[in-house]
C-alpha positions in Angstrom: 7.2 -16.9 -14.3 3.7 -17.8 -15.5 1.0 -15.2 -16.0 -1.0 -16.4 -13.0 2.0 -16.3 -10.7 2.8 -12.8 -11.9 -0.7 -11.6 -11.1 -0.6 -13.1 -7.6 2.8 -11.5 -7.0 1.4 -8.1 -7.8 -1.7 -8.6 -5.7 0.3 -9.7 -2.6 2.9 -6.9 -3.1 0.0 -4.4 -3.3 -1.6 -5.8 -0.1 1.6 -5.6 1.8 2.5 -2.2 0.5 -0.9 -0.8 1.2 -0.8 -1.8 4.9 2.8 -0.9 5.5 2.3 2.8 6.3 -0.1 1.9 9.1 2.1 -0.8 10.7 5.1 1.3 11.7 6.1 4.7 12.9 9.2 4.7 10.6 9.3 6.4 7.2 9.0 3.6 4.6 9.8 0.9 7.3 13.6 1.7 7.2 13.8 5.4 7.6 14.0 7.4 10.8 11.1 7.8 13.1 9.2 10.9 12.1 7.7 11.7 15.5 6.4 9.7 18.4 3.3 9.2 16.3 3.4 9.5 12.5 0.5 11.8 11.4 -2.1 10.6 9.0 -0.9 13.0 6.3 2.5 11.4 6.2 0.9 8.0 6.1 -1.1 9.1 3.1 1.9 10.4 1.3 3.7 7.2 2.0 0.7 5.3 0.7 0.7 7.2 -2.6 4.5 6.7 -3.1 4.0 2.9 -2.4 1.2 2.9 -4.9 3.6 4.1 -7.6 6.3 1.6 -6.5 3.9 -1.3 -6.8 2.7 0.1 -10.2 6.3 0.2 -11.4 6.7 -3.4 -10.2 3.6 -4.4 -12.1 4.7 -2.6 -15.2 8.1 -4.4 -15.0 6.5 -7.8 -14.6 4.0 -7.1 -17.5 7.0 -6.1 -19.7 8.7 -9.4 -18.8 5.6 -11.6 -19.3 4.4 -10.0 -22.5 3.5 -6.7 -24.2 2.5 -3.7 -22.2 -1.2 -2.7 -22.7 -1.9 1.0 -23.0 -3.8 2.4 -20.0 -6.1 5.4 -19.7 -7.2 7.4 -16.6 -9.8 4.8 -15.8 -7.2 2.2 -15.1 -5.4 4.5 -12.6 -8.7 5.4 -10.9 -9.6 1.8 -10.4 -6.2 0.7 -9.2 -6.0 3.6 -6.9 -9.3 2.8 -5.2 -8.3 -0.9 -5.1 -5.1 0.1 -3.3 -7.1 2.2 -0.8 -9.4 -0.8 -0.3 -6.4 -3.0 0.4 -5.2 -0.5 2.9 -8.4 -0.7 5.0 -7.2 -3.5 7.4 -4.1 -1.5 8.3 -6.2 1.7 8.8 -8.7 -0.1 11.0 -5.9 -1.6 13.1 -4.1 1.7 13.6 -7.0 4.1 14.1 -9.9 2.0 15.3 -8.7 -1.1 17.1 -5.5 0.3 18.8 -7.3 3.5 19.9 -10.2 1.6 21.5 -7.8 -0.8 23.3 -5.8 2.2 24.6 -8.9 3.9 25.9 -10.0 0.7 27.7 -6.8 0.6 29.7 -7.3 4.1 31.1 
Protein backbone atom coordinates (compact mmCIF):
# COMPACT_ATOMS: atom_id res chain seq x y z
CA UNK A 1 0.00 0.00 0.00
CA UNK A 2 1.37 3.38 -0.94
CA UNK A 3 1.54 6.22 1.52
CA UNK A 4 -1.12 8.21 -0.35
CA UNK A 5 -3.53 5.28 -0.38
CA UNK A 6 -2.94 4.74 3.34
CA UNK A 7 -3.76 8.37 4.09
CA UNK A 8 -6.99 8.23 2.10
CA UNK A 9 -7.97 4.96 3.75
CA UNK A 10 -7.66 6.54 7.20
CA UNK A 11 -9.60 9.65 6.12
CA UNK A 12 -12.46 7.62 4.64
CA UNK A 13 -12.53 5.33 7.70
CA UNK A 14 -12.69 8.39 9.97
CA UNK A 15 -15.52 9.92 7.91
CA UNK A 16 -17.58 6.74 8.04
CA UNK A 17 -16.86 6.08 11.72
CA UNK A 18 -17.64 9.67 12.75
CA UNK A 19 -21.09 9.54 11.16
CA UNK A 20 -21.95 5.99 12.19
CA UNK A 21 -23.39 6.83 15.66
CA UNK A 22 -25.92 9.20 14.10
CA UNK A 23 -27.15 6.87 11.37
CA UNK A 24 -28.55 4.01 13.44
CA UNK A 25 -30.27 3.31 16.73
CA UNK A 26 -28.16 0.20 17.29
CA UNK A 27 -25.08 0.16 19.49
CA UNK A 28 -22.04 0.12 17.15
CA UNK A 29 -24.25 -0.80 14.18
CA UNK A 30 -24.48 -4.48 15.18
CA UNK A 31 -25.46 -4.43 18.83
CA UNK A 32 -28.96 -4.44 20.27
CA UNK A 33 -31.21 -1.41 20.08
CA UNK A 34 -30.64 0.65 23.20
CA UNK A 35 -34.09 2.27 23.27
CA UNK A 36 -36.56 3.50 20.71
CA UNK A 37 -34.30 6.54 20.34
CA UNK A 38 -30.64 6.38 21.34
CA UNK A 39 -29.80 9.35 23.59
CA UNK A 40 -27.15 11.87 22.60
CA UNK A 41 -24.92 10.80 25.50
CA UNK A 42 -24.68 7.25 24.17
CA UNK A 43 -23.98 8.58 20.70
CA UNK A 44 -21.08 10.64 22.09
CA UNK A 45 -19.67 7.63 23.95
CA UNK A 46 -19.88 5.63 20.74
CA UNK A 47 -18.17 8.49 18.90
CA UNK A 48 -15.27 8.50 21.36
CA UNK A 49 -14.82 4.73 21.12
CA UNK A 50 -14.87 4.91 17.32
CA UNK A 51 -12.26 7.70 17.45
CA UNK A 52 -9.90 5.36 19.29
CA UNK A 53 -10.66 2.49 16.89
CA UNK A 54 -9.82 4.67 13.88
CA UNK A 55 -6.69 5.85 15.73
CA UNK A 56 -5.63 2.24 16.24
CA UNK A 57 -6.20 1.56 12.54
CA UNK A 58 -4.10 4.60 11.64
CA UNK A 59 -1.35 3.50 14.01
CA UNK A 60 -1.36 0.01 12.49
CA UNK A 61 -1.16 1.40 8.94
CA UNK A 62 1.60 3.83 9.95
CA UNK A 63 3.56 0.93 11.44
CA UNK A 64 3.15 -1.04 8.19
CA UNK A 65 4.14 1.86 5.91
CA UNK A 66 7.09 3.11 7.94
CA UNK A 67 8.24 4.23 11.34
CA UNK A 68 5.79 5.54 13.94
CA UNK A 69 6.21 9.22 14.73
CA UNK A 70 5.98 10.26 18.39
CA UNK A 71 2.83 12.28 19.13
CA UNK A 72 2.14 14.86 21.81
CA UNK A 73 -1.14 16.11 23.24
CA UNK A 74 -1.45 18.59 20.37
CA UNK A 75 -1.84 15.74 17.87
CA UNK A 76 -4.73 14.22 19.81
CA UNK A 77 -6.41 17.60 20.27
CA UNK A 78 -6.29 18.28 16.52
CA UNK A 79 -7.40 14.79 15.47
CA UNK A 80 -10.21 14.85 18.03
CA UNK A 81 -11.57 18.14 16.70
CA UNK A 82 -11.16 16.88 13.13
CA UNK A 83 -13.16 13.75 14.05
CA UNK A 84 -15.91 15.94 15.53
CA UNK A 85 -15.90 18.06 12.37
CA UNK A 86 -16.27 14.94 10.25
CA UNK A 87 -19.26 13.94 12.43
CA UNK A 88 -21.11 17.17 11.66
CA UNK A 89 -23.09 15.84 8.64
CA UNK A 90 -24.45 12.93 10.67
CA UNK A 91 -25.36 15.25 13.55
CA UNK A 92 -27.17 17.64 11.21
CA UNK A 93 -29.07 14.78 9.60
CA UNK A 94 -30.12 13.23 12.93
CA UNK A 95 -30.99 16.32 14.97
CA UNK A 96 -31.74 19.12 12.52
CA UNK A 97 -33.03 17.71 9.24
CA UNK A 98 -35.01 14.72 10.57
CA UNK A 99 -36.50 16.75 13.40
CA UNK A 100 -37.73 19.49 11.08
CA UNK A 101 -39.23 17.01 8.62
CA UNK A 102 -41.04 15.22 11.45
CA UNK A 103 -42.48 18.51 12.70
CA UNK A 104 -43.75 19.42 9.20
CA UNK A 105 -45.75 16.18 9.01
CA UNK A 106 -47.70 16.98 12.21
